[in-house]
C-alpha positions in Angstrom: -19.1 25.7 -23.0 -16.5 23.3 -21.6 -17.2 19.6 -21.5 -18.3 18.5 -18.0 -15.5 15.8 -17.9 -12.7 18.2 -18.7 -13.9 21.4 -16.9 -11.7 22.5 -14.1 -13.6 22.5 -10.8 -13.7 25.8 -9.0 -14.6 24.5 -5.5 -13.3 21.8 -3.3 -15.5 18.7 -3.0 -17.4 18.2 0.2 -15.8 16.3 3.1 -18.2 13.4 2.6 -17.3 13.1 -1.1 -13.6 13.4 -0.4 -13.8 10.8 2.3 -15.7 8.3 0.2 -13.4 8.6 -2.8 -10.3 8.5 -0.7 -11.4 5.4 1.2 -12.4 3.5 -2.0 -9.2 4.7 -3.8 -7.1 3.6 -0.8 -8.6 0.1 -0.7 -8.3 -0.4 -4.4 -4.7 0.8 -4.4 -3.7 -1.4 -1.5 -5.3 -4.5 -3.1 -3.4 -3.8 -6.3 -0.2 -3.0 -4.4 -0.3 -6.3 -2.6 -0.9 -8.4 -5.7 2.0 -6.6 -7.5 4.2 -7.1 -4.4 3.5 -10.8 -4.4 4.1 -11.0 -8.1 7.6 -9.6 -7.6 8.3 -12.5 -5.2 6.8 -15.0 -7.7 8.6 -13.7 -10.8 11.9 -13.6 -8.9 11.4 -17.2 -7.8 10.6 -18.2 -11.4 13.8 -16.4 -12.6 15.8 -18.4 -10.1 14.2 -21.7 -11.3 11.7 -22.1 -8.4 8.0 -22.4 -9.3 5.5 -21.2 -6.8 1.9 -20.9 -5.7 0.4 -17.4 -5.7 -2.0 -16.4 -3.0 -3.8 -13.1 -2.4 -1.5 -12.5 0.6 1.7 -14.3 -0.3 3.7 -16.8 -2.4 4.8 -20.3 -1.6 8.0 -21.3 -3.5 8.3 -25.0 -4.3 11.3 -27.2 -4.3 14.3 -26.7 -1.9 15.7 -23.2 -2.7 19.1 -22.4 -1.2 19.4 -19.8 1.6 20.8 -17.2 -0.9 17.9 -17.8 -3.3 15.4 -17.5 -0.4 16.9 -14.2 0.6 16.7 -12.8 -2.9 13.1 -14.0 -3.3 12.1 -12.5 0.1 13.7 -9.1 -0.5 12.4 -8.8 -4.1 8.9 -7.8 -2.8 9.9 -4.9 -0.5 12.6 -3.6 -2.9 10.1 -3.6 -5.8 7.4 -1.9 -3.7 9.9 0.7 -2.5 11.3 1.5 -5.9 7.9 1.5 -7.6 6.3 3.6 -5.0 9.0 6.3 -5.0 8.9 6.5 -8.8 5.2 6.8 -8.9 5.3 9.5 -6.2 7.6 11.5 -8.4 5.7 10.9 -11.6 2.0 11.8 -11.3 0.6 12.0 -14.9 -3.0 12.0 -13.8 -2.7 15.1 -11.6 -3.9 17.5 -14.2 -7.2 15.6 -14.5 -7.8 15.7 -10.8 -10.1 12.7 -10.9 -10.7 9.5 -9.0 -7.9 7.7 -11.0 -5.4 10.3 -9.7 -6.4 9.4 -6.1 -5.9 5.7 -6.9 -2.5 6.5 -8.3 -1.5 8.5 -5.2 -2.6 5.8 -2.8 -0.9 3.1 -4.8 2.4 5.0 -4.8 2.3 5.8 -1.1 1.0 2.4 0.1 3.8 0.8 -1.9 6.4 2.7 0.0 4.6 2.1 3.2 4.6 -1.6 2.5 8.3 -1.6 2.2 9.1 0.5 5.3 6.6 -1.5 7.4 8.5 -4.7 6.6 11.7 -2.9 7.7 10.0 -2.2 11.0 9.2 -5.8 11.5 12.7 -7.0 10.9 13.9 -7.5 14.5 10.8 -9.5 15.3 11.6 -12.2 12.8 8.3 -11.6 10.9 7.7 -10.7 7.3 10.0 -10.7 4.3 12.8 -8.7 5.9 12.6 -10.5 9.3 13.0 -14.0 7.7 15.7 -12.7 5.4 17.6 -11.2 8.4 17.4 -14.6 10.1 18.7 -16.4 7.0 21.5 -13.9 6.7 22.4 -14.1 10.4 22.2 -10.4 10.9 23.2 -9.2 14.4 20.3 -8.0 16.5 21.9 -4.5 16.6 21.9 -4.3 12.8 18.2 -5.5 12.8 17.3 -2.6 15.1 19.1 -0.2 12.8 16.9 -1.5 10.0 13.9 -0.9 12.2 15.0 2.7 12.7 15.4 3.1 9.0 11.8 1.8 8.6 10.5 4.4 11.1 12.4 7.1 9.3 10.9 5.9 6.1 7.4 6.2 7.5 8.0 9.8 8.4 9.5 10.5 5.0 6.5 8.9 3.3 4.2 11.1 5.4 6.2 14.2 4.6 5.9 13.4 0.9 2.1 12.9 1.2 1.6 16.3 3.0 1.7 18.4 -0.1 -1.0 16.3 -1.7 -3.2 16.7 1.4 -2.8 20.5 1.2 -3.2 20.5 -2.6 -6.4 18.5 -2.7 -8.1 19.2 0.7 -7.1 22.8 1.2 -6.7 24.2 4.7 -10.1 23.1 6.1 -9.4 20.5 8.8 -12.5 18.5 8.1 -11.5 18.0 4.5 -8.0 17.2 5.5 -9.2 14.5 7.9 -11.6 13.3 5.2 -8.5 12.6 2.9 -6.2 11.3 5.6 -7.4 10.4 9.1 -10.7 8.6 8.3 -9.5 6.7 5.2 -6.7 5.4 7.5 -9.1 4.5 10.3 -11.8 2.9 8.2 -9.3 1.5 5.6 -7.3 -0.1 8.4 -10.3 -1.9 9.7 -11.4 -3.1 6.3 -7.9 -4.2 5.3 -7.4 -6.2 8.5 -10.8 -7.9 8.2 -10.2 -8.7 4.5 -6.7 -10.1 5.3 -8.1 -12.2 8.1 -10.8 -13.5 5.7 -8.2 -14.4 3.0 -5.8 -16.1 5.5 -8.7 -18.0 7.2 -10.2 -19.5 4.0 -6.8 -20.3 2.4 -5.4 -23.8 2.5 -1.9 -22.4 2.6 0.3 -23.7 5.4 1.5 -20.5 6.9 3.7 -20.2 10.0 2.4 -17.9 12.8 5.0 -15.3 12.0 3.8 -15.0 8.4 0.2 -14.6 9.6 1.2 -11.9 12.0 3.1 -10.1 9.3 0.1 -10.1 7.0 -2.2 -8.7 9.6 0.4 -6.2 10.9 0.9 -4.9 7.3 -2.8 -4.3 7.1 -2.7 -2.1 10.2 0.1 0.1 8.9 -0.6 0.3 5.2 -2.4 3.7 5.4 -0.7 5.2 8.4 1.3 7.7 6.4 -1.9 9.6 5.6 -2.8 10.9 9.1 0.9 11.3 9.8 1.0 13.9 7.1 -0.7 16.4 9.6 2.7 16.5 11.4 4.0 18.4 8.5 1.0 20.7 8.0 3.0 23.9 8.6 5.5 23.0 6.0 2.9 22.9 3.2 1.0 26.1 4.0 2.0 27.7 0.7 1.0 24.8 -1.5 -1.5 26.0 -4.1 -4.9 24.4 -3.8 -5.9 22.1 -6.7 -9.6 20.9 -6.2 -10.3 17.4 -7.3 -13.0 16.7 -9.9 -15.1 14.0 -8.2 -18.6 12.7 -8.6 -20.8 12.3 -5.5 -20.3 8.5 -5.5 -17.3 6.6 -7.1 -19.5 4.0 -8.8 -16.8 2.6 -11.1 -14.4 2.5 -8.1 -16.9 0.6 -6.0 -17.4 -1.9 -8.8 -13.7 -2.3 -9.2 -13.2 -2.8 -5.5 -15.9 -5.5 -5.4 -14.2 -7.3 -8.3 -10.8 -7.1 -6.5 -12.2 -8.5 -3.3 -13.9 -11.3 -5.2 -10.7 -12.0 -7.1 -8.7 -12.1 -3.9 -11.1 -14.5 -2.3 -10.6 -16.9 -5.3 -6.8 -16.3 -5.2 -6.7 -17.2 -1.5 -7.1 -20.8 -2.6 -3.8 -20.5 -4.6 -2.7 -20.6 -8.2 0.3 -22.8 -9.1 2.6 -21.1 -11.6 5.8 -22.5 -13.2 
């Protein structure tokens, strides 16, 4: 008899189970993605000789960095998120196990790309990493709107790449598909915005209004690729179904999520590095 942990499931999980696991996985992945994104800013600053303070939602670089250094530090986060996300979308080593960890991997990969393209969309509005970098570079408004269009195209490309995973793990049942895409986006967006608001509110960091707007705006768009995957449903009709092996409740995932939220609350007060 096959071991329960390694047996291949023969039936798709219920919509409730899929929703709960997808939502928890999405929130864990987005929390990890944001920390990694901010670490990319911090490490780049340290490499350029600028110490900084790490927060759960951003980095403050100390000293008086030059405009070119600021641009490099600003763009380091989106570039790192984009490259990391694309690579992890291509390489999915946990897929054969079909467990909760695979869902976290998928959400981390796709939220990383979404983080980068969302910043591209914010560029003409002067908010976020790319918006501030564009202002420092003196990019013409027309070029900034071209960047916005690239961001929108990137959102659709990200959704197109997620569509096969939706079909593979949720099958053709619309309820299961919504449980893996629409409702994790809806509930996850609400949770992400509320948590971001909490972190920003309790933090002593001196943040300009544009930065605060970017943090909250990023929370609204982090998971949007998931429901957008339905646009490409007809293109993934022939994708073979691979049921996920999920417990009724992701206990370990819920514990990890609670620890991440607690850690982010502490990190909101800032950690000086360098």
